[in-house]
N, C-alpha and C positions, 0 to 999 in steps of 0.2 A: 076416281083413285090415284092418288100421287106416282109415276114414275119414275123408279128410283134407280139411278145409275149402277149399270151392271156391266162388270170386265168381265170375260170370257178369256180366258186362255185357254187355246189349241184350237184349229180349224178342221180337224178331224170328224168324223162321227159323231161322237160324244159333243164335242163344242158345237158343229151346224146344229145337231139336234134337240140340245138344251136352248140355243136361241129362237129356233123354231118354235118350242114351246111357250118360252117366254111372250114371242113376237103375238103368239097366238091367243093368247090371253090378256091383251092390251099392253104388255111391257114393251115401250118402244127405244127407251138408253139404255139398247145395246152395243157396245163395242166387242169388237173380237180380237186379241193379238195373236197373230201367227207368225213362226220365226222363217220360215219359207218363202215363196214368192207366190205360193199355190196353193190353195185348198187340197184336202185330201187327205190329212194325216198317213198312217201306215201304207194307204192304197197311192198314195202320189210316193212314197219314198221308195218303195220295192218294186222296182221295175224288174228285177231279173227275169231270164231266161223261163217260162214256166209259170211264173207267177199268178197264182189261183186262189179262191177260196175254200175253204173244204165244208163248207155249209152252203146248201142248195139258197138259190138265188132269190126263191120269192120268199127265203124265208131271212135273208140276211139283208133286210133293207127295211127302210122304213113302213110301219103299220098304214102310214096315212097317206104314203106314198106309193103306192105299187109300181111295180114296172113290166109291161107285157110285152116288149121288145128285149130280153134280155137273150143275150145271145146262145148259152147254154143253161143246162140245170145247175152247173157249178160255174158260174161264171171267172173269166179272168181280171186282171189287176185294171187292162185298159177298160174295159167295160165297165165297172164299178166305177173306176173314176169318173166316168164321162154319166155315171148316175148320180152320183155325190153332186157334181159341176151343174149338171140340169137341176136337180131339185134346188140347189141354193140359190142357182137363177129364179125359181118359179118365186121364193121366196125374198127374193130380194137382199140376199145376204152380204152378198158380194160389195156392196156398198159398205156397210158394217167391218168388215176384215180390214186391218191396218197389218199388210203383208212385209216381210222385212224386218220384224218388229218383235226380238227375243225377250220373253219376260225373263228375269232375272232373281227376283224376288218379290216378297208381299209383307207388308208390315203393317198392323193394324194401332191407329191412335185411338183409343180409349174415349178420349174427351169429345172428339166430334163424330165417333164412331164410323168412322171410315177405312178404307183401305186403299196404302199407297202402292200401287204398281213399277217397278225398278223396271228401266228396260236397259239391253247391251245397249249403249251408244245415243239413244234413243231418250224421249221426253217421260216425264211419268206419268202414270194418270191415276186419277182417284174413282176410286169406284165407293156405292153404298155396301152392295152386294157383289161378293168375290165368286167364280166361278171357275176351276181347275178340271180342263178335261185333257189334260198331255198322255193319255194311256199308260198302258202299260209293256207297250211291246214298241217304243219310240227312239230308246237312244241303245244302237247297238253295242255288243262287247266284246272286242278283241282280246284275246289271253295277251298275257304280259311275258311272252317267252322272249329267253335270252337269244339274242343274235335277229332279233324281229327288223332291225334297220338296217340291218349287213344286205338283206334280202337285195339284189342288182333288178330284179323281172317286177312285174306289177300287183302288187297286194294288195287287197279290197274285203271289205265286208260285202256280205249279199245284198243286206239294205243300202248298200252305194255303190248299187251298180257301175263299172267302169265299160262303158256302153263303147268307149276308145280303145278299148283294149279286145282286138281280133286274136280269138283263141283257137280258131284254127292251125291244127299243125303242131299244137302246145302242149308241154303236160304239165297239168293241172294240178296242182297240189289242191284237194277240198278237206278242210277244217270242220268236221260236224255232219253228225246226219240227222237230223231237226228238220221240223213243220219246211223250211227253205230248200236246204238242201234236197231234201227228194223231189222238189220240184223242179230244182237248177241243174243238178246232175242229168237225170234224161235230155234235160235241153243240149246241153252242152258236152254230150258223150259221143252223139255223131261225128262230132267237127273236132272236136282235140285229137293228138296223136295217142295221146294217154291221158288217165283220170285216176289219183289215185285217191280214194276215199279214206281219212282218217277217220274212225269209227272210236267216240269211248266207251257209248253205251246202244247196243242195238235197238233201235224202233221198234214197236206194233203197227205194222201196217195193214191196211183191211182194205179189199177189195172200194172204188169209187165208183156207185153207178151213174156214170156221166154222159152226157149225149147232147148233142146241137139241135136245139130247138129251130121247127120248120115255119114256114109260114101259115102251114094251117094253125099252129101253136099260137102264132102272134096274133092271126086273127081272131081265134077263140078269147084268146086272152082280152084282146082290144074289145072285143064286140061283147062278151059276156065274161065279165072281171070276176062273177062267182066262182069261173071255172081255175081262176090262179088262186084266189082265196080259198079254195078247195084244198088245192094244192100246200096252199103256205100249212092251214092249219095239219092236216097231216103228218105235214114233216114236222110241225111243233109236238105233237103228240109224240111222234118217235122217239124225237131227242129229248124227251120228255122220260122216256125209256129210259134213255142214256144213260140219264144224270142220275136216276136214281138208281142204277144199276152201279155205278162208281161209289154212289156213298150209302147202300145197302145192299140187298140181297137179291133184285132184281136177275131172272134170268137173262138176259139182253147181255151182258157179261160175257155169259158164255159162249153166247148162239158167237159175236164178235170173234172169241178165241178161234171159237172150232171154224171160223172163215179166215183168219190170220191164219194158220196152221196149214188149210189148205191150199190156198195163196200161194204159199212160201213154196210147198212141196210141188207145187205145179208148176212152178218157174223159175226153181233153183234147183236143178236137179243135181249139179256138183255136192254131193255129203259135205266138205270140207266147207265149203262156200256158205253151207246151208245152216252149220253149226255154227258159224262165226253170226250169222242174222238172227239166231234166236236171244230174246231179252231172257236176263236172269232175274227178273222181278215182274209181278202182277200184273196182268193188263191192265191197261188205266192210269197207273202209278204214275207213270209218267204221261205226256202227250199223245195220246193216240191221236194215228195219222191214215191216210187215206191216196191212195195212189196205185194206180195200174200198170206205170210203168218203173219203177223202181225196182222191185226184184230185176226184171229183164234185163235195166240198163247196166246192173251190178252184174249181170250174167256174160257180159260183152268182153269178147277179147282184148279189148283196148282200157278195160279197169278192173283196177285191185282194190282189193278191202286190209286197213292194216290195221289192226286190232291194237296194237303198240302203241303207248303214249307217245304223243309227241315232244319232245325234251329244248328242242332248241333248233333255233331258224338258219340256215347256211345261208351263205350269197348265193348259191344255186340251187337250194331244196332245202329238206328237213331233215333232221334226225330223230330217229326214235330210241327209248328206250333200251331196246337190246344193241343199242349201236350203229344198226343201219341207217344208211344214206338214201333219203329218196330224193334224186333230183326233180327240180321243176324247174318250169320258164316264168309261172303263175300261181300266187296263191291266193284261192277263196276262201274268207273264213263264214262258215254257217255255224257260227258259235251263238247264237240268241241274243238277246236284250236284255239288258238289268230291269226284269220287271218286278223284281222286289224294292226297286229303290224306290218310286212312284216318282214326287213331286222333284226327284231330284236331276237336273244340280241347284233349280231355285233354291232360295231361302226366305221359306216361311216365318216372321213373327206374329204372334197372337198378343193377349191380352196381356200386360204384364211383363214385355219382351220376351216370352215365351218364346225358345224356337222349335219349330214342331221338328226338324229333324233330332232336338232330345229327350221330345216327348217319343218319340219311332224309335229310341235307342234301342229298344229290345225287339222293334220288326213293329212294322205299320200296321194300324187298326184305326178301325171311324167305325163309326153307330152307323147299322144298314150299308157301312162302308160308302159313306157320305159325308159325317158329319166329325169333328172330335172335339172335344169339352175343353176352354178355355182360347176356342177361335170362332168367333162372333162371326153373322152375316158370312160362311164360307162354306160354298157348297162341292163336292170334288165328284169327277165321274169315272165310273169305270175305277174307284178306288181299291182300297185294302178291301180281299175276299169279296171280289164281286165276278171274279174271273170263272169261266164253265169248263166243264170237262168237256161237255158235249154242248151243243143247240147255239143258240145265234147270242153274241153278248149284245149285238142292237136291240132286244127285246130286254134286257139288262139295261141297257143305257136310256132308253126312253124310260123307262120309271124310275130312274134315278132322275132325271129330269122332270117328270111330273112332280117328286117329291121335294127338288128345288125352288120348280115355280109354286106351290105351296109356302114353303120358308118365304119366297119374296112376297106372296099375297100378306105374311103377317106382320111385315114389317115396312108396308107401303108407305104406310106415311109416316114413316123415320122410326127408329129408336133398333132393338139387336134382337137377335133368336140365338141360343146358344146353347147345344144336347146337354143335359144333368150330366157328370161323371158318374154317377152310381145307376144311370140308364146306359151307358158306354160300356163300362165296366162287366155289366147283367150282361150286354149283348154280346161281348167278347168272347165270355166264356162261354157261353152257351155257343157258338160259333168253335170257338179252338178244342171243348167238347165230341162234338158232333165230327168236326175235321181226321180227331185222332181214331174214330171208329171207322173213317171213312178208306177207302183205296188210298187214299195220298198219305195215310200214316205209316204207310207200311217203306216208303225208299227217299233216295235223295234225287230230289228235281230240281229244275227250275221255279217251282212251287214254293222253297221253303226261304227264309230268309238266310242267308250265309254265317250272320252272328247266332241268331237264338235260335235257328233250327224249326220255329214255328212257321206252318201255312198260313201264308200271308196275302198269297193274290184269292185264291180260290173259294166260293161259296157254296155250304157244305147239301145245297139243297135243290128243289128244281126251280124253274125260272115261274113258276105258276105261285108256289111261298115267295117269291121275293118280291113278285108283281102285287101278292096280298100286303104283304107288310108293307109297303110302301106308296100304298094308295092313299091312307092319311096319314098324314102328321099326330101322331098323339100329342098334347099337350102337355101331358104328365111328364112325358121324356125330357122335356124343353124350358129353359129360361128364356120366358120374351120379358125386356125392357122398351118401356117406352123413352119419348128422348130426354125425360126429366132422369133417366135412370132407375126408375123406378119397376119394381116389380111387378108384372100385372098376370103372371102364370107361376 
């Protein structure tokens, strides 16, 4: 079998996992481009206080690389990064990564059936097959607020945490109450003089059944791997029930709502504060959050929750819509990521010089979240409509890696493979119909494309369904061309 030149953009879970899948099946000409100086993706970037995963460690890991040494049931950032580094070392991936190389774009040449990947101030990489694995949560968003440049103190996004900034004794303005904020606010509250949390929309927060693993756990998992595998499978079964509850009528959603309500009442005794913290949308419509210390942190005397919209940044604080000025020494933006922009800011052009950003002008879309018509020999990891409301995204990315490997196998001797437009349209019609009937069809969230209003991030089914549908490439849905560009399928 000929080993085509494969370029993968991104060295996080998705890119590294795809590289491993290809290497394990004999494709050894694999190059990974990484804009940073280290591997790890979001787990390299997000180093804020309290950064951790909200999926149990046994499930938030590669199926082929169990880790009996997890420190906790829900691992922290440093432990996850160590795991990624260890597995990458075991498979010899570091020698394949080009660090400090930011891919700025890629163009497809029909005559040679190759991709040219351009980089920022660096070389151009030629590929017979291109894989993008840049993730949905890799580009932080900071709101364009009037006066932001005038602020005289430190201001930074949670994914770009300033560890050189000492927040002890400082008045800290926190914009946002999403998945990152519910972790770092409890982390900074004990040391800050005051924390002002600006909440645009109250999240649903449910208990996180976390615990530290003991030496007994580690011994059992190391000597009897099936014990950890059992826990992984049990967690997967439970998470599938959560997925079903978000896309159907599974009763688990009601159970979670009761758990949220009970925890809110138990941890927040002040009725006025409790009223501020009640969401005004159905549970699951926006990301469900897991924490045991978010609500207790908000009840502390040095924390204030403000629900008025921030309209302006001043040299020494922020002003809200009602005219109140909140003085602050530092600003932390917990304002999320450009999740619906997918491959931006890279510019990808396919057959005929068509730009992917133009194809996606009405919202990103792809067959199984992986393939786009008119873009031969291109596979996307963690692409449109492959995110989950529950469960582990690692499972989804492993399925994508396997599917992409099958695509590569079909053109290993040369030639191209591209999804047929009618197959992609049929898939997108189904996905959007199902999403419209899901809980995500009922409110505004970062799951939606701002321009079109389409839900472009989430998968409307279970992980098991996605695994089944990506287990085999359906030749009827693809056009395969040999070196001579004559159709063979």
